[in-house]
N, C-alpha and C positions, 0 to 999 in steps of 0.2 A: 566324436562326442568331444570338445573340450572339458577341464576338469571342468570349469566354471558353469557350465552349462549341465552337467550331469549333476552338479552340486545342487542345483535349481530345482531341477526335473524331480530330485529326490530329498526336498525339502530340509536341504543342509544347510548348515550355517557356511559364511565366506567371511575367513581370515582377508583382512584388508592391510594389517598391522599387527606386530607381537602379540597375540592371546586378545586381540580385539577383531570383533565380528560385525558381520551383518547378518539380522536376524526378520530383515522383514519383508514384506506381499508385493507381490507384482501386481497390477491392476491394468494390462496392456487396453483394456475393451472399453475404460470411461470416456466418454463424450463430454460430459461437464458436470463440472465440479462447482459445487455452491451457488446454484444457478449461473452466476456470472461468467465465470472461467470455461472456456471451451477448449479442449484440449484434443488434437489428432491423434496422439500419442499414446494417450492413457497417462496411469502416476504411479508413483511408486510410493507405498507407507513406509519407510526407512524405519526402522528399529536395531538400536546396536547393543552388542554385551560387550564388557570389559571383564578378564580376568586377572585379579591381583593375588595377591599371597596368604590374604584373609578374605577373599570372598568375592563374588560378580557383583556386578552392577548392570542393570538393564539401561539403558538410555533412549524412553518414549517407547510406547508398544504401536500399536496399528490399528483400522478401524475393525469394528468389531466382526462385520462379516469374513475381515480374513486371517481371525483368530488360530482356525487348525494350522496353517500356514506358519503363522509367528511360532505356534508354539512347537509344530515340529521342529524349526530349525533351533530355538534356543533347546529344545532337548536331546538334537544332535553333538553337543558340546559342553551341556553343563546340566545338575540337577537342582531340582526346584530348593532344596534346603541347605544351599550353595549360596542361593541367590540373598546378599544381604543390603543391596543399595538400588533401589527403583527410581530413577530421575524422570520427572516429566517434565518437557522446557515449556510444553504448551498443552493447554488442555481440553483443544478442541478434539470434538469425537474421535479425528480420524487419526487419532495420536495416542488417546486413551479409552480407545475403545473395548481393548482386552484386558485393562487394569485390573478391573474387580476382580477377575479370574484368575492373574497373576498372583494378586495379593493371596486369593484364596490357596493358590499352588504354593505359596514361598511363603511359608510361615514364619518365617526369621528376619523378613525384609522388610526396610523399614524407606518411609514413601519420601521425597524430596522436591519440593515445588519452591516458586518462587513467593516474596509475601505477599504479591497480588492475587492470588490464585485460590486462596481457601473459600472465598463464596462460589467460584465457579467449580470447584469439586465437591460442595455439596451437592449444587445441582448437576452434577453428573450423575452421582451417584442413583441408584432407584431404592424405593423403600426397605423393598426385600434385602440390600444389600449392608453387610455389617459396617460399621463406622470404622475410616481407616486411621491407623495412626500415622502423623506425616511430621515433617520437620521443615520449617521455611527456613528460605536461606534468601542470601542477597549478594550483590557482588562482592568476590574476593574469599566467602565463605569457602570451605572444602571441607572433604568428608575421606577418608582415608579407606585402601583396600590393602592395607600393609605398604606394601611394596610401590605402592601405584595411589594415586590421589587424584580426584577429581574436584576442579574449582570453578564456580560458580561465576556468570555473567549477570548482570540486570540487566536487558534490553526493553524495556516495555514499549506497548502496542506496533512491535513487529511479529505480527500485526494486530493480536489482542494483549487487552493491558497486563496479563500473567508473564508473557513470553519472555525466557531468559534463553543464555547457551551455557555449555559445559564445553570445560576445558580440560582434557586429559594431560596433566602436567608430565614432563620426560619424552612422550611420544609423540606430546607437539600435535593432539589432534582436536580439533574443535569439533564439537557438537553443537550446528549451530541453529536448530531447530528448523522455521519456517525461513529462516535467512539465509541468503544462496542459495536457494532451492528453485526447482521450478514442476510443473508439471509435463513429465517426459519419463515414459516407462521405456526399458531398453534393458534384456536381458542379461547386457556386458556389461553393466553396474558402473563404469567409471567413466570419469571423462576424454581420461585419453583412448578407449574403446568403442563406445556408441557412436552414435549417429552424430549429429550435424543439431544441435541444439540449442544455437545461441539463440534463433529467436523466440523458444520456449522460457529462456531465462530472462530474457526481455519484456515478453508479455507476463510473464509473474511479476516482475517486480513493478511492471505500468499498474498493474490491476489489485498489487497485494499491499507494495512496499509505499509507492507513491504516495499516497496519501499524508505519508509519517516520516517525509524526508528530515524534518529535524530529528525524529527522533532514529532514524536511521544513522546519522553523521553522529549523535550521541554515541551510537552502540560502535562504530567505527572507531571513535577515538578509544574504546574497551580493548577492542581487537587487534587494530595494527600494531602494536606493540609486541603482540604474543608473536614468538615464533611460530609456523606453522608447515608443519608439512603435509597436512590430510585436512580437509573440510567436509566433514559428513552431515549434511542436510536431512530434514527428513521428509523431502519429494526430491526425486531427481537422482540425477548423476552423483556420485560420491567424487568429491575434486581433489584429486590425487597427484595429477599433475599441474605445476605451477599455480598451485590454490590464490595466490597473492595477484595474480590477475584478475580473481572475480572481485576480491576485494577495493582492489584499485577502479574495474569498473562500477562496484557501486558506488565509489565516490563520485565517479564521474556524474551518474547517473541521480546524485542526489545535491548535485550543486546547481548553481545557476550559471546560465554559460553568456544570459544577458549583460552582466556585469563587465564581461569584457568588450562589449558593443558600444556599451554607452556610459557616460563620464562614471565615476565612483560615484557624486555625491545627486545625480541625478534622478525622478523619477520616472515613470512610464505611466503613461495612459492610452489602453485601445479601447477605439470605439467600434462596436459592431452593429451592423444595421441591413435591415433589409425592407426594400419600399416598391409598394402596388405601381403607382402612377409617378412618382418620384419627389412625392413632397415629404415623406421623410429621408429621402436620399437629400433634400435640399438640408434640411435641418441638420442630420449628421456633418455635412460639409461645413455649415456654421459651426454646430459643436467644437469640431476639429479646428476652423481658424481661431476661435475663441481659444481655447486651451493651446492651442502655440503660440500664442502670444506670451505664455508665461515662463518665463526663463530657470530652465532647471527641470525642466518636464519635457520630457520624448514623449509625442503625441503621435500613434498610428492609427490610420482608418482603414476599415476591411467592410467588404460589401458580400456578404453569406449568399447572393446568388451565383456569388463568383468563382465559388469555391468547397469542397469538401468542411465538413466542422471538424474533423477529427486533427487537422495538422494547428487547429486554432488553439488548441487546448496546451501545448505546451506554452503559445505564446500569454495566454489567458493565466497559464501558471506563474510566470514570473511577472507579470504584468503588477502595477502597486493599484493600479484601478482600474477599472471599466464601464463602461457606457453601454446600453445595448438601447437601439431603437428599433421600433418596429409597427406599422401600421397596423389598425384594430379591425378584423375580418370576422365576421359573425362572431362578433365579440369576444373575440380573443387575439393573442397575440399570434403572430404567423408560424406555420411550422419548424423551419428553418432555426430560427430564433430559439423553441422550446428543443429542440434538439442540439443546441449546443451546450443550452444549459443545463439538459440532463445528460451531458457527457463527462462534466465537472465533478462527478462524484468520486472519481480518483484522485482529484489534485485537491490540496488543503487549500481554502478559499478563508478560511477565517480573519478577521481582522482586516480583510481587503475593503477597499472602497468600492462601493457599486450606485450606477444611477441608471434611469432609464427615460426615454423622449419617443415622443412618435406623434403620427397624423392621424385624423381616424376622421368618420365621416357622421356617423350617429352617435353611441355612448362613449366610446374611447377605453375599454376595459383593458387594453393590450397593457398601457404603462404601468397601472397599479398592481397586475399579476406579475408581473415581470419583478416589480420589485418584492412583492411578498416571496418568492421565489428566491432571490438573492439572501433577502433574511433569513430563509430556511439554509442557505447555504451557509449562515455564520457568518454573511458581509454584511457593513454596516453601509447604511444608506441617510448621510447626513441629510440631501438635498430634495424634497417633492420632486417627483418625475415633472417633465415639461410635456404641454400636450397641444397641437394645435388642429381645429377642426378646418379639415381638407388642406387648399392650397395656404402655407405659409406668406403672411404680408412681408413686406422690408421690415418693417415695426419690430413683427412676431422673429423675423431671421434675425433681429439686433438682440431681442431676447435668448435667443438659441448661444449666439456668440457668449454672451454675458454666462449661459447658463456652463458653457466650456472653461469659460474663464475664472468662474466660479471652482469648479472640480480642480482645477489644475492649481488653483491658488490655496484649496485646500490640502491637498498634496504635499505642496512644500511647506505647509503653515504661514501660509501669508491671507485667508481667507477675508476678506471683508463682510462686513456685517449686512448687504445690501441682500435682501428676502429677493428670490427669483420667484415671479408669481406663476400658478396655474393657467395657461392663457384659456385653457376650456374653461376657467370659472369665469370669462370676463362676457364668455358670448351670450 
């Protein structure tokens, strides 16, 4: 049996830098996290202990159900009266579950949380819990352990408003919270000894960090200048082998690749449609043709019948405007359109321009329903949707071209004042 496995079996702390220990917990059987995330390898709840000449710091705790495992590992390397500092980089229950009990056991400890975490701390505590003394911190605030210093980095919305990172100066260890983490449980603990976790790393980014790309880039601006020997996240492997690879990968994932494919000043409009009898398809083609007439706009046309919705998410995230076409079937938009719209929760759509169009036979609810969904996703919908009853006439197709032309003109700031008529109102 390896020394590492022996330590885990006996619930002992694992040292991975001088006087820096992993005191977390393993959850190998977990298969669904927070309802939306799947994991075939479980997860870890990583907690860390740092010893200095004037006391001990604990960085993050574990899910409450794993408190016994956490406390056993902590007790293997420290006594509770030595603990002077407790840092919570993020107050979600999987990181803060053991906090109330830890504070009871460590009477000399003071809690350090981000400036945006105070309301969440109050919600975390149960009525029977004693009020906790705490200090709020932000970027470049520090706390001393004598010969060691912890420095804080304010990294909000990664992925809650309260999140921060903590940097151990000297040893160049970044306790990164959920950033650079993943749901992957392997008792070998370290990125150079565990199995292949690349899929889990990217999957976690896509579902947790992707909606907050702008905040990721802000965080990277703080992290990239640091000397980094080790990145210690709250989930998944500890990144001790070439940790900068993961920082660089986050930047790649967070930056648009579309800018390298079209002109720097060009805007992009993606038109998606589904058609039952070809009528909405003809409308989509006319919208496409009209938009394509406007210089400075790259227009793309996609038939949802011809592919899975998941690959379109990347296209949508990088597009400046989106138009969705759907017939009305049984008083509703068609399922592929809803599937695509429902998959967009993992991307930021705030401020993107949206539009809807479609053919119908009786009542035409699909278009306003799509518009409502786009508004719910924080998109702006400046133009009333375009509806055509049954087969579009040549005149109606001209209106569709005008619809596309208007959308593209709006994108490049050349919108005319011409009102586009809802053709359904004419019938």
